[in-house]
N, C-alpha and C positions, 0 to 999 in steps of 0.2 A: 657846213657842209660837211666833216669828218663822220659822219653818225654815216649818212648814205654810202660814203667813199669806201669805207671799212663794210658794208654788207657789201658793199659788188664787188670788191677786191677778194672776199671772205670766198666770193660765191666760185671766185673763177679758182679757189683749190683743189685741190684731187681727192680730200675725202671732207665728212660730215664733221671729222673733228678738229681740222685744222678752219672749217665753216665757222664753225662752234666759237674759234677761237677771234677769232675776226668778230664775232656776233658781239664776244665781250668788247673788245675795243671798243666798238657802237655804244655799246649800253655806258661806258665807263666815258664817252664822249656825250652822250644824257646828261651828267652830273656836271662834266666841265662849264654844259651848256647853260643850266640851271644856277652856277655859280654865276656865269656870265650875265645870267637873267639878274641874277637877284641883285650885282652892286650896278645892273646901266640903274634899274629899279629903284635901289638907295640912292643912287648919286644923282637919280629925277634926269639921265638920262632918255630914259624911256617914259611913257606916261602907264597909269596905272593899268587905262582898260589891255592897253599892247600885251604889259608883263602879266595880267593874268591870263590872257588868252594866248601867249605863249610858253607858261607855264603852263597850261594844263595842255597844249600839244606836247609838249616836251616830254610830260608824265603819262601819255595818254603812247607816245612811242618806247616810252619804256617798258612799258608791259607789255609792249608787242615784242620787244624783244626778247623779254621773260619770256613770255609765250614760247615763242619760238626757240629758245633756247630750251629750255622744257621738252617740248616736242622731238628736239632731235634728240636730246639726252633719252629721252625714256619712247619710241617709237612707238606709234599707238597699236594694238594688236586687232581693234577692228576691222582693220582693213585686210581685205581677201589675198592671200598669196595668187599673184597669174598664173594664169595657167598659161605653157607652152603648148600649140598645137603642133600635136605630131606630122613629121613629112611623110 
């Protein structure tokens, strides 16, 4: 729950830099979740199939967060600037 909560909270910040900070928190939460999943697996609290599915989803989310952070750090130069229409 903390991953999407950090993303949502960060999006409400006043700058992209602050948003990036909260994305970093969300990214850290993926590591925490991964740890909890490993412990649950090792203690046999969840079946192997659930572990594999959940760890795969966690890794996918982590990659998406890295991509978003990278995009915020290095904005695309491909996009054209918006033109304003003179009044």
